[in-house]
C-alpha positions in Angstrom: -30.9 47.4 90.9 -33.8 48.4 93.2 -35.6 45.9 95.8 -39.1 45.1 95.9 -39.1 45.4 99.4 -40.2 48.3 101.2 -38.2 50.4 103.5 -39.8 49.2 106.4 -38.3 45.7 106.1 -41.6 44.0 104.8 -42.0 41.9 101.6 -44.6 42.8 98.9 -47.4 40.7 99.1 -50.8 40.7 98.3 -51.7 38.9 101.4 -52.0 41.7 103.9 -53.5 41.8 107.4 -57.3 40.9 106.9 -58.0 43.8 109.2 -57.3 46.4 106.4 -59.7 47.8 104.1 -59.7 46.2 100.7 -59.2 49.9 99.0 -56.3 50.1 101.5 -54.5 46.6 100.7 -54.7 47.6 97.0 -53.3 50.9 97.5 -50.2 49.7 99.8 -49.2 47.1 97.2 -49.4 49.9 94.5 -47.3 52.4 96.6 -44.8 49.7 97.1 -44.5 49.1 93.5 -44.0 52.6 92.6 -40.8 52.6 95.0 -39.5 49.8 92.6 -40.5 52.2 89.7 -43.4 50.4 88.5 -47.2 51.2 88.3 -49.6 48.8 89.4 -52.6 47.5 87.9 -54.9 44.4 88.3 -57.4 42.9 86.1 -60.7 41.4 87.2 -63.7 39.9 85.4 -64.5 42.7 83.0 -62.4 45.2 84.7 -59.2 46.5 84.6 -58.2 48.4 88.1 -55.5 51.1 88.3 -53.9 52.6 91.0 -55.4 55.8 92.2 -52.2 57.4 93.5 -51.5 61.0 92.0 -48.1 60.6 91.5 -46.5 61.8 87.7 -46.1 58.3 86.4 -49.2 56.5 87.9 -51.2 59.5 86.3 -49.2 59.2 83.3 -49.9 55.6 82.5 -53.2 55.3 83.8 -54.3 58.3 81.9 -53.5 57.1 78.5 -56.1 55.1 76.6 -53.5 53.7 74.4 -51.6 52.3 77.4 -55.0 51.0 79.1 -55.8 49.3 76.0 -52.3 47.7 75.3 -52.7 46.5 79.0 -56.0 45.1 78.9 -55.3 43.2 75.8 -51.9 41.8 77.2 -53.9 40.9 80.3 -56.5 39.1 78.1 -53.6 37.1 76.4 -52.1 36.0 79.6 -54.8 35.1 81.7 -54.6 31.1 81.4 -50.9 31.5 80.4 -48.6 30.8 83.7 -45.4 31.3 81.3 -46.2 34.6 79.8 -43.3 37.3 79.7 -42.9 41.1 79.4 -44.2 42.5 76.4 -43.3 45.9 74.9 -46.4 48.1 74.8 -44.4 51.2 73.3 -40.7 52.5 73.0 -39.6 52.4 76.4 -42.7 51.0 78.2 -43.1 47.6 79.0 -46.0 45.3 80.7 -44.8 42.8 83.1 -47.1 39.7 84.0 -48.0 39.2 87.8 -49.6 36.3 89.9 -53.2 35.4 89.7 -55.8 34.9 92.4 -58.7 32.5 92.0 -62.3 34.2 92.6 -65.8 33.3 92.7 -66.6 35.0 89.7 -63.3 34.1 87.6 -59.7 35.1 88.0 -58.0 38.0 88.7 -54.5 39.0 87.2 -51.9 41.6 88.7 -49.9 43.5 86.3 -46.8 46.0 86.4 -46.3 48.6 83.8 -42.5 50.1 83.7 -42.0 53.2 81.7 -38.1 53.0 81.5 -35.5 55.9 81.0 -35.5 55.2 77.2 -39.1 56.4 77.0 -37.8 60.0 77.3 -35.1 59.3 74.9 -34.7 59.7 71.0 -37.5 57.6 69.4 -39.1 57.1 73.0 -42.9 57.2 73.6 -43.1 59.5 76.5 -44.5 62.4 74.0 -47.3 60.2 72.8 -48.1 58.8 76.0 -48.4 62.6 77.3 -50.7 63.5 74.5 -53.0 60.5 75.3 -53.3 61.6 79.1 -53.4 65.2 77.8 -50.2 66.3 79.9 -47.4 68.8 79.1 -44.5 67.0 77.6 -42.0 69.4 79.0 -43.6 69.2 82.6 -44.0 65.4 82.9 -40.0 65.2 81.5 -38.9 67.3 84.1 -41.0 65.6 86.8 -40.0 62.3 85.5 -36.3 63.2 86.5 -37.3 63.0 90.0 -39.4 59.9 89.7 -37.9 56.1 90.2 -37.6 54.9 86.7 -36.1 51.7 85.7 -33.6 50.6 82.8 -34.3 48.1 80.3 -31.4 46.0 81.7 -33.1 45.7 84.9 -36.5 44.3 83.4 -35.7 40.6 83.4 -35.1 40.6 87.3 -38.0 42.7 87.8 -40.2 40.8 85.8 -38.8 37.5 87.9 -40.1 39.1 91.2 -43.3 40.7 89.7 -44.4 37.3 88.7 -44.5 36.1 92.4 -46.6 39.0 93.6 -50.7 38.1 93.4 -53.3 40.7 93.0 -55.0 42.1 96.2 -58.2 40.1 97.1 -60.8 43.0 96.5 -64.1 41.4 97.6 -63.5 41.0 101.2 -66.3 42.4 103.1 -67.3 43.0 106.9 -70.8 40.9 105.8 -70.3 37.4 104.8 -73.6 37.5 102.8 -72.4 39.9 100.5 -70.0 37.8 98.5 -72.5 35.0 98.5 -75.1 37.1 96.7 -72.5 38.6 94.5 -71.5 35.1 93.5 -75.0 34.2 92.9 -75.8 37.1 90.5 -72.4 37.3 88.6 -72.5 33.5 88.1 -75.9 33.6 86.8 -75.8 36.5 84.4 -72.4 37.0 83.0 -73.3 40.1 81.5 -73.0 41.8 85.0 -69.8 40.4 85.7 -67.5 43.1 87.2 -70.4 45.8 86.7 -71.3 45.4 90.5 -67.7 45.8 91.9 -67.0 48.7 89.8 -70.5 50.3 90.5 -69.6 50.0 94.3 -66.0 51.5 94.0 -67.6 54.5 92.0 -70.3 54.8 94.5 -67.9 55.0 97.5 -65.9 57.7 95.6 -68.6 59.7 94.7 -69.9 59.4 98.2 -66.7 60.9 99.6 -66.6 63.6 96.9 -70.1 64.6 97.9 -69.3 65.0 101.3 -70.8 61.8 102.8 -69.6 60.5 106.0 -67.2 57.6 106.3 -69.8 55.3 107.2 -72.1 56.6 104.2 -69.2 55.9 102.1 -69.1 52.2 102.7 -72.8 51.9 102.7 -72.4 53.1 99.2 -69.7 50.8 98.2 -72.1 47.8 99.7 -75.1 49.0 98.0 -73.1 49.6 94.6 -72.0 45.8 95.0 -75.7 44.7 95.4 -77.6 47.3 93.5 -78.5 44.7 90.7 -79.0 41.7 93.1 -82.6 41.7 91.9 -81.5 40.4 88.4 -81.5 37.2 89.8 -85.1 36.8 89.2 -85.0 38.1 85.8 -84.8 35.2 82.9 -81.2 35.3 81.5 -82.5 35.1 77.8 -84.1 38.3 78.5 -80.7 40.0 80.2 -78.8 38.6 77.3 -81.0 39.3 74.4 -78.9 41.0 71.7 -81.8 43.6 70.4 -84.4 45.7 71.8 -86.7 44.2 74.5 -90.5 44.1 73.8 -92.8 45.2 76.3 -93.3 42.1 78.3 -89.6 41.5 78.3 -89.2 45.4 79.6 -91.4 44.6 82.3 -89.8 41.7 83.6 -86.3 43.8 83.8 -87.8 46.4 85.4 -89.2 44.0 88.2 -85.1 43.7 89.5 -85.2 46.5 92.0 -88.4 45.2 93.7 -87.1 41.6 93.5 -83.6 42.8 94.9 -85.6 44.6 97.6 -87.5 41.3 98.7 -84.1 39.5 98.7 -82.2 42.2 101.0 -85.0 42.4 103.3 -84.6 38.7 104.2 -80.5 39.2 104.9 -79.8 40.6 108.4 -77.3 43.7 108.6 -78.1 44.8 104.6 -81.0 47.1 105.4 -79.1 50.0 104.8 -78.6 49.0 100.8 -82.2 48.5 100.3 -83.2 51.9 99.3 -80.5 52.0 96.7 -81.4 48.8 95.2 -85.3 49.6 95.2 -85.1 53.1 93.8 -81.6 53.5 91.8 -83.7 53.5 88.6 -85.9 56.4 89.7 -85.3 59.7 87.8 -84.9 63.3 89.2 -87.9 64.1 86.7 -90.1 61.3 88.2 -90.2 59.2 84.6 -88.4 56.6 86.4 -89.6 53.1 88.0 -90.7 51.3 89.9 -92.5 54.2 92.0 -91.8 57.5 89.6 -90.2 59.1 92.8 -88.9 62.3 91.9 -86.5 65.2 93.0 -85.5 64.9 96.7 -88.3 62.3 97.4 -85.7 59.6 96.0 -83.3 58.6 98.9 -79.8 60.6 98.2 -78.0 57.1 98.1 -80.3 56.0 95.5 -79.6 59.4 93.3 -76.2 58.8 93.7 -76.4 55.1 92.4 -78.3 56.0 89.6 -75.4 58.0 88.1 -72.4 55.7 89.0 -74.6 52.7 87.7 -75.4 54.6 84.5 -71.8 55.9 83.8 -70.3 52.1 84.1 -73.2 50.5 82.0 -72.6 53.3 79.2 -68.6 52.4 79.5 -69.3 48.6 78.8 -70.3 46.7 75.7 -73.8 45.4 75.9 -75.7 42.8 74.0 -77.9 45.5 72.5 -74.9 48.1 71.8 -71.3 49.0 72.1 -69.3 50.8 74.9 -69.2 54.8 74.8 -65.9 56.5 75.4 -65.4 58.2 78.6 -65.8 61.6 77.5 -69.3 60.8 75.6 -70.3 59.0 78.9 -69.8 62.0 80.8 -71.6 64.3 78.3 -74.7 61.8 78.8 -74.3 62.3 82.5 -74.2 66.1 82.2 -77.2 66.1 79.6 -79.0 64.0 82.0 -78.6 66.7 84.8 -81.7 67.9 86.1 -83.8 65.5 84.1 -82.5 61.9 85.1 -80.2 62.5 87.6 -79.8 64.6 90.6 -78.1 68.1 89.3 -75.8 68.5 92.4 -74.4 65.1 92.2 -74.2 64.8 88.7 -71.7 67.8 88.8 -69.6 66.5 91.2 -69.3 63.2 89.7 -68.1 65.1 86.2 -65.8 67.1 88.1 -64.3 64.3 89.9 -63.9 62.1 86.9 -62.1 64.8 85.0 -59.7 65.7 88.1 -59.1 61.5 87.9 -59.2 59.8 84.5 -58.4 56.8 85.9 -61.8 56.0 87.4 -63.2 56.1 83.8 -61.0 53.1 82.6 
């Protein structure tokens, strides 16, 4: 039986040193789970976050739309069930519930996926997983012979240990005002819960892929978290309206970038986020709002934010439409390149998501 203790002697815990970045804390937890033959994910309000590791097993699980749906459905059933037990997702694949962590906007729950040795046997699900993740079955089967897989007889003990692990706290930020603003906007408008955090993470990843500096990548993350803070000034009945907005309602929604600018200008230390908040709805062709800027007159960080904000919005249900699949959402980004979006950043984003499908989850 494998231990859930790292070779350096430390136990797997979510409460890592506060000095670590939030992303690093999550990645450390995920990598330690992999030593036990498990793939780590955690469910936050409106968002299921997967490990970004590129090892074969994580790529297989996180890249399978079927597995992501199964995990998401299981987590929804478990969210208020502290006695939840392991569930069989597919032949040879199990979902193990971990602990929970209270947040200002709801509750996060950890989850581990075990792909057992039986998955590659007769009647196993490995071939189906490979098809879903667009991986070659023979190559994956060969690679998994060198991966730490568990057997089904180990599941009860693994499940008992995983239950004790709390998800990483991913809302830590060097600026205390960010968390307060996030809680305010997400508590006021439930339809944007989770959107700000996903946008922040995508913004940081796109900034890195586009060659931004480390400081700029962190600024992109914070700006993504705060890009919709101006919706605090938009009436809830307008944002939650199930049908098309009329002209007056659309004008109210279109005020949120300027409202966000005014809010952030009153919070010291967040000046770097103001351009992204104010201009993330401008368009490359000059047809956006609020100032109809075009091309490179739009600050680079705002051009980046326009892409990741639009992509995440397309991937989620909204009161007026259903979510698009990942491929359709990427196609919309490609079609908007040179019109709505900076063509170079759009190309970088599409390439980044194709290389790492888990970013589209």
